[in-house]
C-alpha positions as MATLAB code, in Angstrom:
seq = 'XXXXXXXXXXXXXXXXXXXXXXXXXXXXXXXXXXXXXXXXXXXXXXXXXXXXXXXXXXXXXXXXXXXXXXXXXXXXXXXXXXXXXXXXXXXXXXXXXXXXXXXXXXXXXXXXXXXXXXXXXXXXXXXXXXXXXXXXXXXXXXXXXXXXXXXXXXXXXXXXXXXXXXXXXXXXXXXXXXXXXXXXXXXXXXXXXXXXXXXXXXXXXXXXXXXXXXXXXXXXXXXXXXXXXXXXXXXXXXXXXXXXXXXXXXXXXXXXXXXXXXXXXXXXXXXXXXXXXXXXXXXXXXXXXXXXXXXXXXXXXXXXXXXXXXXXXXXXXXXXXXXXXXXXXXXXXXXXXXXXXXXXXXXXXXXXXXXXXXXXXXXXXXXXXXXXXXXXXXXXXXXXXXXXXXXXXXXXXXXXXXXXXXXXXXXXXXXXXXXXXXXXXXXXXXXXXXXXXXXXXXXXXXXXXXXXXXXXXXXXXXXXXXXXXXXXXXXXXXXXXXXXXXXXXXXXXXXXXXXXXXXXXXXXXXXXXXXXX';
ca = [
      -1.524   20.955   11.977;
      -3.525   22.606   14.739;
      -1.620   24.020   17.698;
      -3.374   23.850   21.085;
      -2.360   24.005   24.699;
      -1.171   20.721   26.175;
      -3.863   18.084   26.565;
      -6.764   20.322   25.558;
      -9.333   19.075   23.079;
     -12.490   20.356   21.528;
     -14.358   17.066   21.908;
     -13.844   13.414   22.780;
     -11.474   12.041   25.395;
      -7.762   12.181   25.918;
      -5.325   10.055   27.842;
      -3.584   11.456   30.897;
      -0.230   13.192   30.928;
       2.740   10.885   31.517;
       1.769    8.318   28.916;
       3.594    7.120   25.813;
       1.735    7.121   22.509;
       2.896    4.950   19.617;
       1.584    6.129   16.260;
       1.357    3.243   13.816;
       1.241   -0.524   14.167;
       2.925   -3.056   11.921;
       6.214   -4.618   12.946;
       7.764   -1.379   14.225;
       4.749   -0.319   16.249;
       4.070   -3.636   17.888;
       7.733   -4.416   18.589;
       7.922   -1.055   20.346;
       4.662   -1.624   22.197;
       5.681   -5.128   23.281;
       9.031   -3.956   24.652;
       7.717   -0.847   26.385;
       4.746   -2.749   27.769;
       7.019   -5.480   29.121;
       9.548   -3.173   30.753;
       7.487   -0.057   31.587;
       3.888   -1.238   31.617;
       3.593   -1.290   35.406;
       4.559    2.372   35.717;
       3.614    4.032   32.423;
       0.423    4.111   30.380;
       1.226    2.986   26.836;
      -1.133    3.559   23.919;
      -0.891    2.532   20.275;
      -2.912    4.117   17.487;
      -3.319    2.310   14.174;
      -5.827    1.968   11.375;
      -6.630   -1.248    9.578;
      -7.367    0.932    6.541;
      -3.682    1.856    6.245;
      -1.472   -0.922    4.936;
       2.101   -1.696    5.975;
       5.204   -2.306    3.886;
       5.953   -5.598    5.640;
       6.141   -8.764    3.544;
       8.063  -11.917    4.369;
      10.818  -10.750    6.679;
      14.352  -12.052    6.983;
      16.269  -11.240   10.149;
      19.717  -11.469   11.720;
      20.564  -13.349   14.961;
      19.994  -10.326   17.215;
      16.225  -10.881   16.879;
      16.656  -13.825   19.255;
      17.901  -11.442   21.957;
      14.789   -9.295   21.537;
      12.442  -12.257   21.885;
      14.417  -13.671   24.797;
      14.358  -10.320   26.603;
      10.562  -10.410   26.437;
      10.462  -14.010   27.650;
       9.004  -15.287   24.373;
       9.320  -19.015   23.789;
      11.201  -19.545   20.534;
       9.224  -22.511   19.284;
       5.926  -20.776   20.074;
       7.103  -17.749   18.114;
       8.127  -19.918   15.154;
       4.769  -21.686   15.057;
       2.813  -18.429   15.371;
       4.658  -16.657   12.562;
       5.112  -19.553   10.092;
       8.845  -19.018   10.585;
      11.803  -20.959    9.266;
      15.433  -20.869   10.325;
      18.046  -18.705    8.664;
      21.779  -19.442    8.687;
      22.870  -16.682    6.310;
      22.246  -15.004    2.959;
      23.277  -16.333   -0.430;
      24.424  -13.683   -2.919;
      24.028  -15.128   -6.400;
      25.461  -13.235   -9.348;
      26.544  -10.183   -7.371;
      30.197  -10.337   -8.364;
      29.449  -11.656  -11.833;
      26.796  -13.873  -13.442;
      27.209  -17.477  -12.337;
      29.174  -16.606   -9.186;
      27.752  -17.201   -5.706;
      28.753  -16.905   -2.073;
      27.042  -16.922    1.324;
      27.319  -14.301    4.016;
      26.874  -16.771    6.872;
      26.244  -16.056   10.520;
      28.873  -17.124   13.020;
      32.590  -17.671   12.767;
      34.650  -18.454    9.697;
      37.510  -20.807   10.490;
      39.396  -20.522   13.756;
      41.930  -17.960   14.896;
      45.388  -19.148   15.898;
      46.567  -17.309   18.977;
      46.590  -13.613   18.141;
      46.340  -14.308   14.414;
      42.913  -13.901   12.810;
      41.837  -16.756   10.530;
      41.530  -14.403    7.560;
      45.303  -13.887    7.511;
      46.039  -17.596    7.297;
      43.323  -18.188    4.711;
      44.470  -15.310    2.484;
      48.042  -16.601    2.431;
      46.829  -20.117    1.578;
      44.557  -18.630   -1.082;
      47.497  -16.905   -2.785;
      49.470  -20.149   -2.639;
      46.606  -22.101   -4.201;
      46.154  -24.192   -1.040;
      42.807  -22.904    0.220;
      39.235  -23.866   -0.510;
      36.614  -21.116   -0.956;
      36.220  -19.134    2.256;
      32.741  -20.541    2.953;
      34.114  -24.075    3.195;
      35.503  -23.118    6.601;
      32.204  -21.702    7.946;
      29.852  -24.137    9.677;
      26.760  -22.058    8.861;
      27.735  -21.821    5.202;
      28.211  -25.582    4.874;
      24.947  -26.331    6.695;
      23.033  -23.807    4.601;
      24.228  -25.304    1.330;
      23.405  -28.785    2.655;
      19.889  -27.650    3.596;
      20.526  -28.764    7.186;
      19.632  -27.324   10.585;
      20.713  -27.900   14.189;
      20.443  -25.805   17.339;
      22.537  -26.772   20.321;
      25.802  -28.408   21.252;
      27.880  -29.989   18.466;
      27.076  -33.605   17.636;
      30.432  -34.951   16.503;
      33.278  -33.025   18.125;
      33.408  -30.570   21.032;
      35.745  -28.319   19.046;
      32.993  -27.524   16.551;
      31.249  -24.218   17.319;
      27.500  -23.877   17.735;
      25.549  -22.411   14.822;
      23.970  -18.997   15.398;
      20.691  -18.547   13.582;
      17.997  -16.059   12.778;
      14.586  -16.478   11.172;
      12.423  -15.872    8.168;
       8.856  -15.073    9.230;
       5.580  -13.534    8.117;
       5.753   -9.886    9.202;
       1.984   -9.563    9.531;
       1.774  -12.633   11.736;
       4.667  -11.378   13.858;
       2.915   -8.035   14.381;
      -0.240   -9.883   15.415;
       1.730  -12.134   17.760;
       3.343   -9.102   19.417;
       0.012   -7.273   19.573;
      -1.436  -10.079   21.688;
       1.684  -10.026   23.840;
       1.607   -6.238   24.277;
      -2.086   -6.073   25.076;
      -1.459   -8.755   27.684;
       1.040   -6.322   29.235;
      -1.557   -3.541   29.397;
      -0.878   -1.675   26.152;
      -4.084    0.007   24.953;
      -4.824   -0.100   21.224;
      -6.887    2.608   19.520;
      -8.321    1.833   16.093;
      -8.736    4.854   13.852;
      -7.281    7.112   11.199;
      -5.405   10.185   12.440;
      -6.834   13.375   10.982;
      -4.987   15.960   13.072;
      -1.788   16.271   15.051;
      -2.054   18.750   17.911;
       0.971   20.686   19.130;
       1.801   22.929   22.045;
       1.658   26.525   20.868;
       4.867   27.430   22.664;
       7.262   24.485   22.511;
       5.963   22.797   19.364;
       5.741   19.477   21.224;
       3.109   17.075   20.005;
       0.360   16.885   22.611;
      -2.243   14.653   20.986;
      -3.455   13.001   17.827;
      -7.092   13.317   16.826;
      -8.870   10.433   15.156;
     -11.535   10.590   12.472;
     -14.306    9.885   14.992;
     -13.258   12.829   17.190;
     -11.381   10.903   19.857;
      -7.994   12.251   20.922;
      -5.062   10.321   22.270;
      -2.451   12.374   24.081;
       0.658   11.843   26.125;
       4.105   13.055   27.033;
       6.218   11.047   24.589;
       5.246   10.031   21.046;
       6.873    7.227   19.063;
       6.415    7.637   15.313;
       5.984    4.197   13.746;
       3.946    5.488   10.810;
       6.338    4.053    8.230;
       7.412    5.956    5.154;
       4.678    8.553    5.831;
       6.665    9.785    8.856;
       3.524   11.544   10.075;
       4.974   13.057   13.233;
       8.740   13.239   12.736;
       8.641   14.743    9.229;
       5.164   15.932    8.280;
       4.686   17.631   11.656;
       8.165   18.367   13.055;
      10.172   18.582    9.800;
      13.206   16.638   10.979;
      14.805   16.714    7.524;
      15.974   13.848    5.333;
      19.456   12.936    4.109;
      19.088   11.336    0.678;
      21.515    8.508   -0.174;
      20.242    7.814   -3.684;
      23.662    8.696   -5.115;
      25.063    5.700   -3.234;
      22.103    3.327   -3.404;
      20.135    4.244   -6.539;
      17.440    1.549   -6.330;
      14.164    3.284   -5.548;
      11.439    0.675   -6.031;
      10.520   -2.890   -5.243;
       7.792   -5.194   -6.452;
       6.761   -8.003   -4.130;
       4.668  -11.168   -4.475;
       4.292  -14.377   -2.438;
       4.372  -17.767   -4.103;
       3.636  -21.336   -3.081;
       6.249  -23.094   -0.983;
       8.436  -25.580   -2.820;
      10.936  -28.169   -1.649;
      13.570  -28.171   -0.409;
      12.995  -25.708    2.450;
      16.243  -23.759    2.391;
      17.671  -22.398    5.673;
      18.935  -19.174    4.117;
      17.745  -16.068    2.306;
      18.657  -15.811   -1.359;
      19.554  -12.527   -3.046;
      20.013  -12.854   -6.806;
      21.438   -9.974   -8.799;
      19.737   -9.070  -12.085;
      20.383   -6.480  -14.762;
      19.008   -3.494  -12.810;
      19.016   -4.624   -9.176;
      18.314   -7.829   -7.305;
      15.602  -10.294   -6.286;
      14.965  -11.677   -2.823;
      13.641  -15.091   -1.866;
      12.486  -15.716    1.718;
      11.205  -19.240    2.478;
       8.466  -19.562    5.118;
       6.596  -22.634    6.308;
       3.405  -21.756    4.414;
       4.740  -19.857    1.404;
       7.782  -18.128   -0.087;
       8.211  -14.357   -0.047;
       9.694  -12.808   -3.186;
      10.545   -9.320   -4.313;
      12.553   -7.519   -6.954;
      14.469   -4.334   -6.080;
      15.227   -2.028   -9.008;
      15.960    1.484  -10.187;
      13.291    3.166  -12.323;
      15.970    5.035  -14.275;
      16.920    1.693  -15.845;
      13.633   -0.217  -16.071;
       9.869    0.126  -15.690;
       7.482   -1.258  -13.091;
       5.946   -3.591  -15.659;
       9.338   -4.969  -16.684;
      10.297   -5.472  -13.043;
       7.047   -7.313  -12.322;
       7.497   -9.519  -15.391;
      11.050  -10.350  -14.345;
       9.916  -11.173  -10.819;
       7.136  -13.498  -11.957;
       9.423  -15.194  -14.470;
      11.874  -16.144  -11.715;
       9.523  -17.546   -9.076;
       9.942  -21.177   -8.118;
       6.279  -21.618   -7.142;
       2.812  -20.500   -8.205;
       2.098  -16.801   -7.457;
      -0.416  -16.351   -4.630;
      -1.285  -12.689   -5.261;
      -0.776   -9.865   -7.727;
       2.619   -8.116   -7.617;
       2.651   -5.014   -5.397;
       4.932   -2.038   -6.094;
       6.658   -0.239   -3.217;
       8.369    3.147   -3.687;
      11.183    4.312   -1.465;
      14.078    6.730   -1.185;
      17.160    5.433    0.577;
      18.395    7.654    3.366;
      17.792    8.702    6.959;
      16.127   11.438    8.976;
      18.611   14.096    9.949;
      17.185   13.766   13.461;
      15.142   10.839   14.723;
      14.373   12.530   18.046;
      12.803   15.970   17.707;
      11.011   17.645   20.618;
       8.994   14.825   22.221;
       8.826   12.569   19.149;
      11.135    9.656   18.339;
      10.976    7.873   14.978;
      11.260    4.072   14.910;
      11.442    1.905   11.807;
      10.804    3.313    8.346;
       9.709    6.651    9.800;
      13.369    7.153   10.721;
      14.861    6.172    7.384;
      15.060    3.471    4.746;
      17.759    0.994    3.785;
      16.899   -1.706    1.295;
      16.624   -5.168    2.883;
      19.736   -6.594    1.228;
      21.340   -7.593    4.537;
      18.083   -8.092    6.480;
      18.656   -5.089    8.742;
      15.164   -3.548    8.794;
      13.907   -5.317   11.905;
      17.271   -4.999   13.610;
      17.111   -1.208   13.218;
      13.717   -1.266   14.944;
      15.158   -3.403   17.723;
      18.225   -1.191   18.041;
      16.109    1.957   18.294;
      13.951    0.376   20.997;
      17.100   -0.526   22.947;
      18.319    3.056   22.550;
      15.008    4.396   23.838;
      15.287    2.156   26.888;
      18.907    3.195   27.471;
      18.231    6.936   27.218;
      14.869    6.783   29.054;
      13.630    9.829   27.121;
      11.187   12.340   28.537;
       9.506   15.359   27.016;
      11.940   17.714   28.705;
      15.149   15.828   27.976;
      18.284   17.980   27.819;
      19.535   18.951   24.339;
      22.765   17.001   24.970;
      20.764   13.804   25.471;
      18.813   14.288   22.250;
      22.018   15.104   20.378;
      23.762   11.933   21.587;
      20.712    9.828   20.702;
      20.556   11.280   17.206;
      24.302   10.917   16.668;
      24.303    7.250   17.679;
      21.314    6.536   15.434;
      22.947    8.256   12.473;
      26.278    6.473   12.962;
      24.592    3.077   13.035;
      22.648    3.675    9.826;
      25.702    5.045    8.029;
      27.778    1.963    8.852;
      25.019   -0.324    7.568;
      24.738    1.879    4.482;
      28.457    1.399    3.799;
      28.105   -2.373    4.100;
      25.265   -2.422    1.571;
      27.078   -0.062   -0.802;
      30.037   -2.468   -0.848;
      27.863   -5.135   -2.501;
      26.921   -2.784   -5.325;
      30.279   -1.128   -5.911;
      32.524   -4.221   -5.961;
      31.058   -5.944   -8.986;
      32.202   -7.171  -12.409;
      28.799   -7.277  -14.064;
      28.451   -5.869  -17.618;
      25.061   -4.091  -17.445;
      24.791   -0.250  -17.423;
      23.205   -0.204  -13.963;
      26.119   -2.128  -12.476;
      28.671   -0.087  -14.408;
      27.130    3.025  -12.855;
      27.439    1.436   -9.408;
      31.147    0.743   -9.994;
      31.680    4.362  -10.966;
      30.185    5.869   -7.804;
      32.334    7.831   -5.363;
      32.432    5.916   -2.108;
      32.069    7.435    1.369;
      35.476    7.947    2.979;
      34.535    5.533    5.758;
      34.014    2.713    3.244;
      37.034    3.559    1.088;
      39.284    3.381    4.132;
      37.918   -0.029    5.131;
      38.400   -1.442    1.625;
      41.923   -0.028    1.317;
      43.006   -1.429    4.687;
      41.682   -4.866    3.868;
      43.143   -4.972    0.377;
      46.548   -3.815    1.628;
      46.991   -6.403    4.369;
      43.749   -8.078    5.435;
      43.162   -5.540    8.210;
      39.614   -5.169    9.540;
      38.637   -3.004   12.489;
      35.177   -2.712   13.976;
      34.087    0.520   15.604;
      31.341    0.843   18.200;
      28.679    1.848   15.662;
      29.313   -1.036   13.269;
      26.575   -3.684   13.325;
      28.577   -6.121   11.221;
      31.586   -7.892   12.654;
      34.993   -8.316   11.046;
      33.878  -11.788    9.918;
      30.826  -10.349    8.182;
      32.928   -7.795    6.339;
      35.442  -10.513    5.454;
      32.840  -12.699    3.772;
      31.390   -9.903    1.666;
      34.750   -8.373    0.736;
      36.071  -11.738   -0.439;
      32.743  -12.689   -1.989;
      32.782   -9.485   -4.012;
      36.292  -10.198   -5.287;
      38.461   -8.170   -2.916;
      41.325  -10.132   -1.322;
      44.390   -8.987    0.632;
      47.553   -8.378   -1.377;
      49.882   -9.355    1.491;
      49.680  -11.575    4.555;
      50.230  -10.928    8.218;
      53.664  -11.928    9.551;
      52.059  -14.554   11.807;
      50.585  -16.289    8.762;
      53.827  -16.064    6.799;
      55.621  -17.858    9.625;
      53.556  -21.043    9.183;
      55.059  -23.561    6.719;
      52.856  -23.996    3.657;
      52.458  -27.739    4.235;
      51.297  -27.196    7.815;
      48.916  -24.470    6.697;
      47.316  -26.711    4.083;
      46.947  -29.571    6.537;
      45.336  -27.375    9.177;
      42.796  -26.002    6.697;
      41.931  -29.513    5.503;
      41.387  -30.612    9.100;
      39.020  -27.696    9.741;
      37.013  -28.437    6.616;
      36.771  -32.134    7.450;
      35.695  -31.360   11.023;
      32.861  -29.090    9.845;
      31.638  -31.269    6.977;
      31.455  -34.292    9.292;
      29.390  -32.220   11.746;
      26.969  -30.990    9.087;
      26.466  -34.545    7.836;
      24.985  -35.388   11.256;
      22.336  -32.636   11.068;
      18.755  -33.284    9.956;
      17.276  -31.526    6.944;
      15.850  -28.088    7.696;
      12.252  -29.170    6.954;
      12.634  -32.271    9.141;
      14.026  -30.212   12.012;
      11.030  -27.865   11.881;
       8.556  -30.738   11.601;
      10.092  -32.271   14.711;
      10.321  -29.166   16.898;
       8.110  -26.287   15.753;
       5.670  -26.994   12.892;
       3.178  -24.196   12.259;
      -0.509  -24.939   11.792;
      -1.773  -24.983    8.220;
      -3.425  -21.770    7.061;
      -6.322  -22.388    4.712;
      -6.859  -20.049    1.797;
      -3.887  -17.812    2.614;
      -2.775  -15.765   -0.408;
      -0.279  -13.328    1.060;
];
């Protein structure tokens, strides 16, 4: 990489000092550009550099409910977004075969059951479970029941005011979402530069990035650079050598093969994750097609075998050839180095098992806005930013590791996962829950106690004792209360329209002719 004085070039033009330059488009780049353009566009010049010759990892994307806050913050109409991105609604994720073949559970959004006073629902359910009086945990979750019924509703309850509302997220086409946000961002004044970066220029003294040079000789410079270059990590790693913390010993899958297929009925309002002998397969239903992919470890299978397994388990006609994606699970040791901040895959990779990829982009954007970074930010500010980013990724890592470790599957890959040494942070959480149903959420934890509860129980871990508040309830009263909850929720779900009918009524996307991706 060539080192020059700030904002000096040999030829071409360069943007003025004080601007923000986003390197890379795709979902990460255009989410960042849309947010910065919306909130800072009147006072700061924002540029984005991308090349149509460089592909993105994005396929069909599944999200978590926080994506709604991002869109709402930008003033984006939800139905317009759904139509533009061929989106469907998502109420949770089904995990099929993760505990053992033939077993299934849903990690649903929203509440499970209802707390009684200071007593969390999980304590009452676990006591009833030991007494043989409880239904499966998901039978007390409105989102779980609606997902399995293929139903959708957004708004106030239809049958009883004591029924909670259903939180939801989306499945959408990542390429269409990036295009949607590009139009939004350019409407806010963000300037797009098409071209391949051939050189990164740095200040000879500080090492700060000052500009990127494109293949045609143009230069784009600024004060702050956001690296959205994906797994290449052009600025944060190739240029500034932030370092990488490898988590392959905890999450050994290192490849995925992806392919879209034709949409089939019914249109399910949930993501499906199905465990197989050496990993798992995702299914993401969109309005115009279904996204599919198989995550695997090359130490246990080959690319060809993975592709064959993927194609053999599609529920519609393939619309393209399978595409292999390589990755190493882990995070940058620092996501803010000098005047560069990494967003998205440039900052690290966690497999999409719990649909956290887009949330991590969103979270990093929120952190950028909160810290209001400048080129000359104090070391303490950078350190706090990096520490918060690391803590968040490590908590999500623990949540994903739990799925792999707590299994009863017979295959060598899954036996190896059971034998791994867990991070202390995860071991403590499992031990506390197993001992007495205790769950505590720290500030860095994306997933709530209810989310942990569903996966812990779904993966076969249940409390050995009950809270004193639960023990004080007579067994007959406990059973009756649980039956009432289940009846209340099932009656509510029965009033909901089918997912496909709900979309057709409120937000149908236009047909796309000849689309094969």
